N, C-alpha and C positions, 0 to 999 in steps of 0.2 A: 226704639230705633230699628230693630229687625224682628219681625214676627212671621213665622211660617205656620201653616195649618195643614196637616196631613200631606206635606210636600212629598211627591212621589215622582220618580223618573225611571222609565224603562228604555233600554236599548234593545229592541227586538224582544227576545225572551229573557234577557238579563235584567233583573230588578236591581238597579244601581242605588236608588234612594227609596226608602220605604216608610211612608207616613211620618215624616220628621216634623216635629213641632218645636221650633227654636223660639227663644225669648231672650233677646239681647236688649238691655235697657240703656238709657242715656248715660253716658260717661262710664259704661262698663269697660273693663279690660277683659274681654271674653275669649277664653281659649277653647278652640274647636279641635278636639283631639281624637285621634284614632289611628289604627294601623294602616299601612299602605293598602290601597284597594278597598278602603272602607266606605268610600263615597264622599269624602271631604271636599275634594276639588269640584266634583259635580255639583254639590250644594253651593259652593262659592260661585261657580259660573252661573247658576240659576239666580242667585241673589243679584247679580250684575246684569241680568238679561242676556247673557251670552249663550245660554242654553234654555230652551223652553221646558217647563215641567210637563210631565204627562198628566198629572192631576194635582190638586191642592192649591193653596193660596200663599202669596208672598206679599208682605208689606215692608217697605224700607223707607225710613223717614216719614212714615205715615201715608205713603202712597203705594198703590198696587204696582207690582212688577210682574210681567214686563209692560203692562198697559201704559203706565206713565213713567217709564224708566228714563225718558229724556229729561224730565224735571228733576230726577233724583241724581243722575250721574254727575252733574256739576258740583254737587256737594259731597262727593265721595272720592277718596283717593284709594287706588287699588293696585295690587301687585299679585298677578295670578300666573302660575306655571312658568315663572321666569320672565323677565322683561324682554320685550322686543325693541330693537333699535337698528339704526343704520350704521353698519360697521365702519364705513369709510369716513363718517363724520365724527367730530369730537363729541364728548359728553355734553358740553355746553350747547353745541349746535343741535343736538338731538332734543334737548330740553327746550330750546328756542322754537323749534318746529312744533313741538307739542303745545307749548304755551300759545303760539300764534293761532292755533285752531280754536282757542277759547276766546270769549269776549273779554274786553276790559283792559284799560291801562295804556299809558304812553309808553314810548320806547324805554324811558328811564324806569318806569314802574315795572315793566316786564324784566328788564335787566336785574333790578333789585330782587325780584321774586326768584330768579334763577340763581343769583349769587347766594341768597339765603338758603335755598334748597341744597345747593352744592356744599355749602359750609356745614349744614346740619348733618349731612351724611358722610362728611370727611373726604370729599372729592375736590375741594377747592384748588388744591395744588396740581391736579392732573386733569383739569377740565378741558384743556386744549388738545389732549391726546386722543387719537382715533380710537373709537370704541372697540375695534377689532383687536387692539392691543391690550384691552382690559382683561384682567383675570375674572374668573367666575364671581368672586366676591365683589369686585369693583362693579361688575354689571348689576349685581343685586343692589348695591348701593345706588347706582344710577336709577334703577327702577323705583327704588324707594324715594329718591329725590323727585322723580316724576309724579309720584303719588302725593307728595307734599306741596307741589307748586301752588295749588289754589286754596291753601289753608282749609282743608276739608273738615266737615263736621263728623264724618265717619271714615275710618280707615278699614279696608278689607284686605287683609294680607295673607297670601298663601305661601307658607315656608319662606318667610323673608330673610332668615339667617342662613339659608342654604349657600354653601361655598365660603362662608366667612370664617376667619380664624377666631380663637377665643376672645381676643381683644376686640375684634369687630363685633362679635355677638354681644359682648358687654356694652359696647357703645350704642348699638341699635336698641338694646333693652332699655338703656338709660334714656334714649331719645323718645321711645314710645311712652315711657312713664311720664316724661316731661310733657309731651303732647296731651296725654290723658289728663294730667293735672290741670292743664290749661283749658280743658273742656272737650277734647276730641274723644269720641268713642272709638275703641280699638277692637276689631274682630280679627283674631289671629288663628289661622288654621295651621296646625303643625302635628308632626308625629313625635316630637321631642318632648318627653315628659318633663325634663328638667327646666326647659325654657318656659313652658306653660306654668309650672309651679312657681317659678321665680317672678314671673311678670303678671300673671292674670289674677283677677279677683273672682271671676265666675268661670265655670267650666261646663262644656257639653262634650260628651264622649259618644262617638258614633262607631258602630261596628257592623259590617255586612249590610250597610245601608240604613240601619236603624239607630235612632238616638236612644242609647241605653242608660244615660245618666246626664243630669243637668241640675246644677245647684251652685251656690257660692262655695268657694274653696274652703272658707272657714268652716262651713257646715259639714262639708264632705270630710274634712280632716279633724273631726271632732274627737274628743277623748274616748278611749275604749273602755275605761273603767279599770284597766290594769295598771300596774306600776312597774317601771324598769328599775331594777336594783343592780348596781355595780359594786362589787366587793372583792378585794384580794383574798378574802376568806370565803370564797363562793361555796366550797364544799360544806362548811359549817352552816352558812346561811341557808343553803338548800335543805339541810337536815332539820334546821330549826323551823323552817316554813314548810315542812313536808305536807303535801296535799294541796298546797296553794301555788306551787311552782309549775307553771304550764310548760315552760321550755327553758333551756339554758344554752348559752353559747359562751364558752370561756368563763370570764368573770362576770358575765351579764345574766341576770335572772329576770324572767317575765313572771310577775306574781299576780295571781288572781285576787279579786275582792274576797273579803271574809265570807265564808259560807259557800263559795263557788267550788265546783268539782273540776279540778285541773285535769284529771284523767279523761273526763268526758269532753272537755273543751280543747284538749291538746291538738286534736286533728285539724282544728281550724286555724292554728297559728303558724302554719308553715309558710315558706316563701311564696309570694304571689297570691296569698289568700287574705281576705279582709278579716281582721280579728273579730271574733264574736264578742258578745257582751253589750251592755247598754252604751249608747253614746251619751257622754256627759260633758258639761261645760262649766261646772262650778262645784265648789265644795271639795270634799275629799272622800268620794264614794268608795274608793278602793282601800282606804285606810292607810295611806302612805305614812302619816305621822305615827300610827300604831306600829306599822312594820319597822320603821326606823327606830322607835323606842325599844321594841323587842330585840332587835339586832344589837343596838348599843348596850343595852342592859346585859346581854349575853357576852359582851366583850368582842363582838364581831365588827370589824372595821367596814365602814360604808364610805365609798368615794363619790357615789352619786345615787340619788333616788328621785325619779321624775315620773310624772304620768305618761303613759304610752298614748301616742296619737297616731291615728291612721295616716299612712302616706298615700299620696296620689298614685304612686306606682302600684301599691297593693289594691287600691280601688279599681284602677283601670284594668289591671290584669285579671281581677276577679270577675268583672262584668264582661270582658271581651274574651277571656280564656286564651289570650295571646301570649306567645313567647316573646321575649325581649327583642328578638331579631325583627319581628314585625313592627315593633314600636320604634326602633332606632335606625333602621336602614334609611338611606336618603330617599326622598320622594322621587317619583318619576323613573324608577328603575326597571319597570317592566311594561308590557303592552297595556295593562289595565290602567296605567297612569297617563296614557297619551290622550290629547284632546280629542273629543268626539268619539272616544272608544268606550269601553266598559267602565265600571265604576272606578273612581280614583279619589 
């Protein structure tokens, strides 16, 4: 669906995007994640032919961009850097103008398309209201409705949940999942870790213009080989498992596989670091059953014992070195996020 090879963009002396190789496959829910100013929006704009690359290659739907972008755009729905609209016109009128610019359909067909798009994004009851009276979240919904007008094969969305309340975010997430299950490929650019983790099946992480991570979410969140043990008798459990407890927080113990040196590995287990140890996906390499048996035999109560799994937050912070403020702040908050400027 989307392939880039050594994609690079410079703004004067600023290297905004540096040798990015994207691989977005058909019917992916691909999360393009990174801190503010990392180059995400610049990449999105190049995929749509809105900005020309300095060097490298782009293929979207099997066609080179920007060379054959006119053949590609009718099959893409996009929302980039907030939707533009005519404030004095209603939401419905804005969609009608946009739809009229494309080919196809009787007046009844066009009206049905607009009705369906408005219904899908939850604007059917306010479609006659002037857009200047819309909230930011309503404007985002209208932009998403515009992206859905032509039943696109590919959706390219830049921060689509910006300005939405939690209920709205939940609804949009459900809508994107539904569209994906019906065959639409979704490319979602965001700085919100939680939204990517809840929605996407594959992830690419960009930082300072470089793609630093790209894989399926299942593979990235593989088992670490450790076991999480929760016990109201945590002191006794830690004493019994002495030498294998890498770290403790209240009644929770992180227990290393048998034979591992917890003291040597402990430095890697702090917040924002990727847990060390082998990635495993089957069996019981950390000896969870043995740990449980030892604790129960010693009369130590166990309330939970589960394999430890890498979190997306740990992975992203490990490869970007970013503080949570860079990941969670709303997009477009500074000069670097403005269209045509430095990386965004």
